[in-house]
Structures are given as C-alpha cells and as structure tokens.
SEPA-560052 format. One record per residue (C-alpha): x, y, z. Coordinates in steps of 0.001 Angstrom, whole numbers, plus 500000, padded with zeros to 6 digits. Layout:
residues N
      xx      yy      zz
       X       Y       Z
...
This chain:
residues 53
      xx      yy      zz
  006913  211222  065730
  010337  209974  064924
  012084  210385  061070
  011824  207427  059164
  014876  205909  057669
  018480  205987  058693
  019495  208266  061184
  020977  211902  059695
  024368  212936  059831
  026115  210107  061882
  028645  209495  059593
  029590  212707  059400
  029474  213361  063213
  032072  210733  063753
  034775  212301  061002
  033936  215176  063232
  035264  213827  066488
  037526  212236  064885
  039028  214963  062894
  039022  216946  066220
  040562  214226  068340
  043140  214223  065470
  044061  217725  065497
  044045  218227  069264
  046091  215336  069241
  048639  217485  067541
  048461  220658  069216
  048730  218366  072409
  052477  217139  070614
  053367  220197  069188
  052582  222176  072739
  055113  219048  074118
  057740  219056  071659
  058233  222943  072457
  058408  222472  076251
  061237  219656  075568
  063077  221745  073292
  063335  224940  075967
  063877  222692  078475
  067076  221671  076903
  068235  225143  075581
  067473  226302  079167
  069872  223207  080612
  072582  223788  077942
  072688  227718  078957
  073211  226455  082580
  075430  224627  082004
  077533  226723  079779
  077085  229686  082858
  078126  226962  085622
  081228  226398  083215
  082134  229714  082574
  082133  231087  086817
C-alpha cells in the first residue's frame, strides 16, 4: 500500500545530485587545468632545448 502524504526525501536527493555534479565538474576542471599547465611546461622545455642545440 503506498504511503500517504508527500514523497520521502525528494528534496535531499535533488540537493545531493546537485552537489555531486558540482564536485565532479570541479574535479574535471582541475584535471584539465593541470593537463594544460603540464603541456605548457613541456612545450617551454622543448623550445629551450631547441635553442640550446
């Protein structure tokens, strides 16, 4: 028999999903920023290596 009244926990589920998406997006952005920073460092190192040769 279904429960009477409002549904249980729907606000918390929506809030949890929102927070988890925010967390995952932040991790993704941090990972991409790290990749870009490393790529720039490697590129600069390669350029300086070409100049030395």
